[in-house]
C-alpha positions in Angstrom: 2.5 -23.1 22.1 4.9 -26.1 22.7 7.3 -25.8 25.7 10.4 -26.5 23.8 9.3 -24.0 20.9 8.2 -21.7 23.6 11.9 -21.7 25.3 14.1 -21.4 21.7 11.3 -18.1 21.0 11.9 -16.6 24.3 15.9 -17.2 23.1 15.9 -16.1 20.2 13.7 -12.8 21.3 16.7 -11.8 23.6 19.7 -13.3 21.6 18.8 -11.3 18.5 16.5 -8.6 19.7 17.7 -7.6 23.0 16.5 -7.5 26.5 14.9 -4.1 25.6 12.7 -5.1 23.1 11.3 -8.1 25.0 10.6 -6.4 27.9 8.5 -3.3 26.5 6.5 -5.0 23.4 3.7 -6.3 24.0 2.9 -10.1 24.2 1.6 -10.3 20.9 4.2 -8.4 19.5 7.2 -10.1 21.7 5.5 -13.1 19.7 5.3 -12.1 16.6 9.2 -10.7 16.9 10.1 -13.9 18.3 8.4 -16.3 15.0 10.7 -13.7 12.7 13.5 -14.6 15.0 13.5 -18.2 15.1 13.4 -18.1 10.9 16.6 -16.3 11.2 18.6 -19.2 11.9 18.1 -21.3 8.4 17.2 -24.9 7.7 19.0 -25.7 5.4 22.7 -24.8 3.9 22.2 -22.4 0.8 24.2 -18.9 -0.3 25.8 -17.3 -3.2 28.9 -15.3 -2.7 30.6 -13.0 -5.7 34.0 -14.7 -4.4 33.2 -18.0 -3.3 31.5 -21.3 -3.9 29.7 -23.0 -1.5 30.3 -26.8 -0.2 27.6 -28.1 1.9 28.7 -30.2 4.3 27.3 -33.1 7.6 29.4 -34.1 10.9 27.3 -36.8 13.0 24.4 -35.1 10.7 25.0 -31.3 11.9 24.5 -28.7 8.9 28.3 -27.4 7.9 29.8 -25.8 4.7 32.7 -24.6 3.3 33.0 -21.3 1.0 36.4 -21.9 -1.6 37.4 -19.2 -3.1 37.0 -18.1 -6.6 40.0 -16.6 -7.1 43.8 -17.4 -6.3 43.8 -19.1 -3.3 46.0 -17.8 0.2 49.4 -19.4 -0.5 49.5 -20.9 3.0 45.5 -21.9 3.0 44.0 -19.9 5.9 40.3 -20.0 6.2 37.7 -18.2 9.0 35.4 -20.3 11.2 32.3 -18.1 11.7 30.2 -19.0 15.0 27.5 -19.2 15.1 27.4 -21.0 11.3 24.5 -19.5 9.9 26.2 -15.7 9.9 28.4 -16.9 7.2 25.6 -18.5 4.7 21.8 -17.5 4.0 20.2 -17.1 6.5 15.8 -18.0 6.8 15.4 -15.0 4.9 17.9 -15.2 2.4 20.9 -13.0 3.5 24.0 -13.7 4.4 24.5 -11.4 7.8 28.1 -11.6 7.5 28.4 -10.7 3.8 30.8 -7.8 4.8 33.7 -9.8 6.1 33.0 -13.4 4.0 33.2 -11.7 0.4 36.5 -9.4 2.1 37.9 -13.0 3.3 36.9 -15.0 0.0 39.0 -11.5 -1.9 42.1 -12.5 -0.1 41.7 -15.7 -0.8 40.8 -17.2 2.2 37.9 -19.8 2.8 35.3 -19.6 5.5 33.6 -22.6 7.3 31.2 -23.1 10.1 29.1 -26.1 11.4 25.9 -26.2 13.7 25.9 -26.3 16.8 22.9 -24.6 18.1 23.0 -23.0 21.5 25.6 -24.8 23.0 27.4 -22.5 25.0 30.9 -23.5 25.7 30.0 -27.1 26.3 32.3 -29.9 25.8 29.9 -31.9 23.5 29.6 -29.2 21.0 33.5 -28.6 21.1 34.2 -32.4 20.7 31.7 -32.1 17.1 33.3 -28.9 16.3 36.7 -30.8 16.5 35.7 -33.9 14.3 34.4 -30.7 12.0 38.0 -29.2 12.2 39.5 -32.5 11.2 37.6 -32.9 7.7 38.6 -29.3 6.9 42.4 -30.2 7.5 42.0 -33.8 5.8 39.7 -33.5 3.0 40.4 -29.9 2.1 43.8 -29.4 2.7 43.3 -26.0 4.9 46.0 -24.7 7.1 46.5 -26.5 10.9 45.9 -23.2 12.2 42.4 -21.8 11.7 41.0 -18.0 12.5 37.7 -18.1 14.1 34.8 -15.3 14.7 32.6 -15.9 17.2 29.4 -13.6 17.7 27.5 -13.4 20.6 26.7 -17.1 22.2 29.4 -18.1 19.1 32.0 -16.6 21.6 31.3 -20.0 24.0 31.0 -22.2 20.6 34.6 -20.6 19.7 36.4 -20.3 22.7 35.4 -23.5 24.1 36.8 -25.4 21.5 39.7 -23.0 21.0 41.0 -23.9 24.7 40.6 -27.7 24.1 42.8 -27.0 20.6 45.4 -24.6 21.4 47.7 -26.1 18.4 45.0 -25.5 15.9 44.4 -21.9 16.5 45.8 -18.9 15.3 43.4 -15.7 16.1 40.4 -15.5 17.4 38.0 -12.0 16.5 35.2 -11.7 18.9 32.2 -9.5 17.7 30.1 -8.9 21.2 31.1 -12.4 22.1 29.7 -14.3 25.3 32.8 -15.6 26.7 31.7 -16.1 30.5 28.5 -18.1 31.0 28.1 -17.0 34.0 27.3 -13.8 32.6 25.2 -14.9 29.4 23.5 -17.4 29.7 23.6 -17.8 33.6 24.7 -21.1 35.0 21.2 -22.8 34.9 20.5 -21.9 31.4 24.2 -23.0 30.5 23.2 -27.0 31.2 19.5 -26.8 29.4 20.1 -24.5 26.3 22.5 -27.1 24.6 20.7 -30.2 22.8 21.2 -33.8 24.0 24.5 -35.0 22.5 25.9 -30.9 22.3 25.3 -30.7 26.3 27.6 -30.5 29.2 26.9 -33.9 30.4 26.3 -32.4 34.3 23.4 -31.2 36.4 22.5 -27.2 36.9 24.3 -28.7 40.7 27.3 -30.0 39.4 28.0 -27.0 36.8 27.6 -24.7 39.8 30.8 -27.0 41.6 32.6 -27.4 38.5 32.0 -24.0 36.3 35.9 -23.1 36.1 36.7 -26.3 34.5 34.1 -25.5 31.2 33.9 -22.3 31.4 35.8 -20.4 28.4 37.0 -17.0 30.4 38.5 -19.4 33.3 40.6 -21.7 30.7 42.8 -19.5 28.9 46.4 -19.8 29.5 46.4 -22.5 26.7 45.8 -20.2 24.2 48.3 -17.7 25.6 51.0 -20.4 25.9 50.5 -20.8 22.0 50.6 -17.1 21.4 47.0 -16.5 19.8 46.0 -13.3 18.9 42.8 -11.9 20.2 41.0 -9.0 18.7 37.2 -8.1 20.3 35.1 -5.4 19.1 32.0 -4.7 21.2 29.6 -1.6 22.6 30.1 -0.3 25.9 26.0 -0.3 26.3 25.7 -4.0 25.8 23.0 -4.8 28.2 22.6 -8.8 27.3 26.3 -9.8 27.0 27.6 -7.2 29.3 31.6 -5.5 27.5 33.0 -6.0 31.0 32.2 -9.0 32.3 33.2 -10.4 28.5 35.2 -8.7 26.6 37.2 -6.9 29.0 37.8 -9.2 32.0 39.2 -11.4 29.1 41.9 -9.2 27.7 42.8 -8.4 31.0 43.4 -11.8 32.3 45.0 -12.5 28.9 47.3 -9.8 29.0 48.0 -10.8 32.8 48.8 -14.3 31.0 51.4 -12.5 28.7 48.8 -12.9 25.9 48.5 -10.2 23.2 44.3 -9.1 23.9 42.5 -5.8 22.3 39.3 -4.5 22.5 37.8 -1.9 19.9 35.2 -0.3 22.4 32.3 1.1 20.3 31.0 3.4 22.4 26.9 4.1 23.0 26.6 0.8 21.1 24.3 -2.0 22.6 24.2 -5.9 21.1 23.5 -5.2 17.8 23.9 -2.5 15.2 25.8 -2.7 11.5 29.4 -0.9 13.0 29.4 -4.6 14.3 28.8 -6.4 10.9 31.2 -3.9 9.2 34.4 -3.4 11.3 37.7 -2.5 9.3 39.5 -3.8 12.2 38.1 -7.2 12.6 38.5 -7.8 8.7 42.0 -6.6 9.0 43.1 -8.5 12.1 41.6 -11.7 10.1 43.3 -11.5 7.3 47.1 -10.0 7.9 49.5 -11.4 8.0 
């Protein structure tokens, strides 16, 4: 197996299936599961929705999309940005993993969007691509200038890294077991090695050890608090991959000390996955309410 593919497969086993499975499975079973996990990330944009129409986009040759509501459009043209991008469209097996959220957003007249920046770990390179995408949506589709963004797992780093650099452009942040401290997940070494060239930090491992607080989302919450961005996370208290205490609890405590509004819906006994994360009434209410 090529080294680059091997690294990607191991990453997706950890992110999608969790460390317990990866440790317990036989080498062959782990490899088979990794291959299936990799296939969940699509290589093209597709999807059908009861309440929406999919529009394919590209920004710097990165896949992106916008789902337009079929019915009455929200009067303020509000929208929700999903990170990572693939959760809002067909995955490699033809399923929309965030369908519960997407269909309810569309029914309320919200647009839904996403862009592929890989496992970029909150890098400034990915944040720059994300902002080009944001500007395209505002300029070409006349969407509300303040989006509502949701980050799941590694998507938490993507969402917060763009948001703290552009606090005027975001109104609410929803987290689904989100990584917000890259020292916790994926760790500093992986933080500089996982992102693809052009979506990276532009620093070495030694440099990020010295400059971590400059880039780390959890260390850069003040701009969001100053703009009164509201935050809600849902997180399982038994999450071993992206621990709730280090990523959601700590963020909420810091944010409140800055005068910000941050809440956590704690799901007792849940690890890094489960239907409760994909069908949360408190989260959909938070993302679509006035």
